[in-house]
N, C-alpha and C positions, 0 to 999 in steps of 0.2 A: 649749723645752717649757714652762718656767715662765711665760714671757711669753705663750705661746699660751693656757695655762690661765687666767692672769689676765684676758686679753682675753675669753675665753669666759664666765667668771664675770661679768664686767662687763656683757656683753650680756644674760645671763640675768637679773641683778638689774635692769637697766634695763627689760627687757621686763615683768618682774613689777610694777615700780613704775609703769610706764605703764599696765598693765592695771588695777591698783588705783586709779590716779588717774581713769581713764576710768569705772570702775564707780561712783565716788563720785557721779557725776551721774545714775545710774540711779534710777528711782522707788523711794521708800521703802514705798509701798503701791500695790497695783494692784486696782482695784475689779472685782468680779465682778458679773454681772447681779443685780438686786434679787430676793431670794427664792431665790437659788442656794445650796443647802445642801452646800457643798463638803466633800469628805472626803479623797480621794487626790490627791496632787500628784506630778508627774514631769517630768523634763527630756526634750527631744527633740533635734532638730538645732540647732546653733548656740545662739541665745538663746531657743529655743522652750521653753514649758512647757505642761503639760496639767493640768487639774483636773477631777475627776469629781464628779457630783452625787448625793448620797445622799438619804434622806428621813428625817432624824432626827426631824422634827416628828411623823411618824406612828409612829415607833418608840418615842419617849419621851414623847409627849403625846397629847392628844385631838384631833389635827388630821388631816385627810385626807392622802393621799399627795401629796407635793409635785408641783406641776405641772411642775417642771423635773427630776424624778428621772430618772437615767440619762443626762442630757445630759453632754457633755464640752466644756469650754471650752479653747481653744487661744490662748495669748498670747505676748508677747515681753517678757522680763525687762528688756531695755534700753530699749524704748520705752513699755512699759505697754499697748500696743495689742493687742486680741484680739477674738475672736468665737467663736460656737459652731462646733465641729468636728462634733459629733454632736448631733442634735436630741433632746429628751427622749423616753425610751422608756417611762416609767412604772415601770421596774424599777431600784431603787437601784444605783448604782455605788460601789464602795468603793476598795480599793487599785488603783494603776496601775503598770505597768512597761513600759518601752519597749525594743524590740530594734532597734538600728541596723543589724543585718545584713539585716533584711527590711523595715524601716520599719513594723513592726507595733506597735500599742499594745494591751497586754493589760489588760483591766479586770475586776477581781473583781466578779462579779454577786452581791452578798450582801445580807443583812439583808432589809428589806421583810417579806413574810409567811413568809420562810424556806423557800420552795419554789423549785424550778428554780435552785438555787444552782450557780455554776460560773464560767466565764470567757467573756467576749465579746472577740473579736479584731477590731481595727479597722485599716484602712489609715490611718496617722498623717498622711498628706498629704491624702487625699480625705475621710476620715471614713466610707468605705464599710465595711460589715460583711464581714469575711473569713469568719468562722465563729462559731457559738455552741457552746460545749462545756459540757454540763450534767453536774454531779457527782451531784446528788440533792436530796432534800428534808430539811428539819428539821436542817440543818447551817448554819453561819454562816461562809461564805467571806469573809474579811476583807481580807487583803493578799496581794500576789503579787510574785514576783521572777523575772526572766528570768536564766537561766544558760546555759552552753554547751549542755547536753543537755536542758534542760527548764525549764518554768515552775513554780515551787513556790508553793503557796498554803496559808495558815493557815486552820484551822477554829476559831472561837472557842468552839464548843460541845463539841468532842471533841479528845482528844490524838492527832489524826491530821494528817498532812501530805499534801497532794495534789500530784501531779506530772503536768503535761501534757508528754508526751514530745516532744522536738524532734529532727529529723534534722540532718544536716550543714548548716552555714550557717544554722541557725535555722529551717529549713523545717518546716512542719507536715505530718505524714503525711496521705495522702488521707482516711484514716479516723482521727480523733483517738484517741490512746491516753492513758488516764488511769490512773495508779498511785496507790493509797492506801497510805501508809506510816505504820503505827502508831508512836507515839513513846513507848516505855517510858521511864519516868523523868521525863516531863513532868508535874509535879504540878499537878493541877487544883484550882480553888476552886469548889465547887458554887453559891456565892452570886452569881456574876457571869460576865462574859465572861472568857476565858482567853487563848489564843494570839492575838497581834495582829501587830505589825510584825515583819518579818524582813529580814535583810541577810546578805551573804556574798560571798566572792570569786566571780569569773565561772566558775571550775571547778565550783562548786556542791557540793563535797564536804562542806563544813561550813557550817551556817547558825546565825546568832544570832537567837533569837526571844525576845520579851518577853511575859511574862504580865501583862496589863494590870491584873488585880485584885490579885495578890500582889506585883507589882513585881520578880519574880525574872527574871534573864536566863538563858537556857538555850543551851548549845551542842549542836547536833543533828548527828549523823552521818547524812547522807542515804542512805547505803548500808544501814545497819542500822536507822535510825530512833532509835537510842539517844540520849536527851537527858540532859545533865548540867548542874546549876547552875553558872554561872560565878562563881567566887569574886572578889568585888570588895572592895578595901581602900579606906580613906579615910573621910571624914565621912559619906558617903551610900553605902549598899550595896544598898538596894532602891529600885525606881523605880515605885511605884504610879501608876496612871493612864498607864503607859507605852503609847504608841500607835505612831505611825510612827517608824521608825529610819532613820538615815543613817550610812553607814560610809565614811570617807575614810582609805584605807590601814588603820591600826589605831586610828584615833580614831573612837569611836562617839558619835553624838549621839542622845539619847533624848527624843522629844517627850512630855512629861507633860501631857496635855490639861487636865484640871480643875485641875491644879496651876499652870498658866500658866507653865511653865518648861521649858527644855531642859537636861538633864543631859549633861555631857561626861565620857566615860570613856576612858581610855587602855588599850586591850586589849593583852595579850601577843601575841607573834607567832603562837602556836598557838591563840589565842582562848580558852584555858581559864581565864584570869584577867584581872584588870584593876585599875585604880586610878581612883577618882573624882577629877576635876580641878576642876570648877567647875560652876556653873549659869549659863545665859544666859536672860534678862538677869541681871547681878549685882545684889547687894543695893543698893538705892538708885538703880538705873538705871531709866530710862523703860522701861515694859513695854507693848509693843503687842499682846501675845498676849491673845486673848479665847476661851479654850477651843479652841485650835488642835489639829488632829488629826495632820497629817503634815508632814514637812519634806524639803526637798532642799537641796543645796549647790551653789553656783556661785561660783567665784573666792573672794573673801574674805567671802562672805555666805551666810547661811542664809535660806531662804524657807519660810514656814509659811502654811497656809490656816486662817483663823479660822472657827469654826462659829457664834459669837455665841449660844450657849445662854443666856447671862444675859439677853440682850435679849428672848428668848422668855419665859423662866420667871420672871425677876425684874422686868423693866421692863414686861412685859405687851404687848410688840409682837407682832404676828402674824408668823409665819415669812415670809409673802409680802411683808412690808414691810421686812425686814431687809436691810441692805446689807453683804454679806460682802467681805472683802479678803484678798488675798495680801500678807503683810507681810514686810519684810526686816529681818534682824538680823545684826550682825557676829559672826563666829566668835570 
């Protein structure tokens, strides 16, 4: 038995080391189309990734709606090759979440003029629209997350959680059902956006949501909607500019967009507390982040999509001239 266990472990470690070695040759940066204002990023099948196009230039500046707003780019992390899966729609796309059970890609249709907010569901292979589910006006649907029984979405204007109900196997009902779940205890800051990125286990019973303005992490019970601040120990306890989140087992990665860093927090098993571990990149290390919004993880790497705000507002480039990138960082 001991010999068998030793042999099994050797195979596992060899496989992991071979995978890491192979990934070393993958691109460090993957260019998006010029003028693509990427916001959400998500994994698909195999090495596939998706990036959705927002219209930050119209939201935060005196520019017209981006010509690429609503487009979804599909690429390959290993080769760096990709192309448009979805053509521009003129309506900003924010967070993305993929359901491997149905091969559906859910895109939070948010921001823009804050009307017709909701979720658009795409076939992740063909790019065809499966359905458009509208939540309402004057809300800000920001991020979304597929779970076993529903797709949860954050609203950055209100302490509400939206749930698109799913049937067995991830199927959508013939008539979409949307539940609005108030989140008592989710403290709002009236000066800015609030609920942003969200993550959780596939059962969807509890979600971790970050308030982008205050930097507080909240644990939300999806049955009751009750939200409780997560007590974080260590050198950093609040994560202002907290945007997209990535959860690997109980390690939480927090993309802090205007801070140009990713905070790493080790959460407790019940998600009620945690400890700050480090920032990525570390102090003195090369930093490829240029106001990145969202992150995903694959193998030994994290991938972030840069918005290049500084190119627009500091260096004076027009959004249509900016070359955005998906950048790779080591965990």
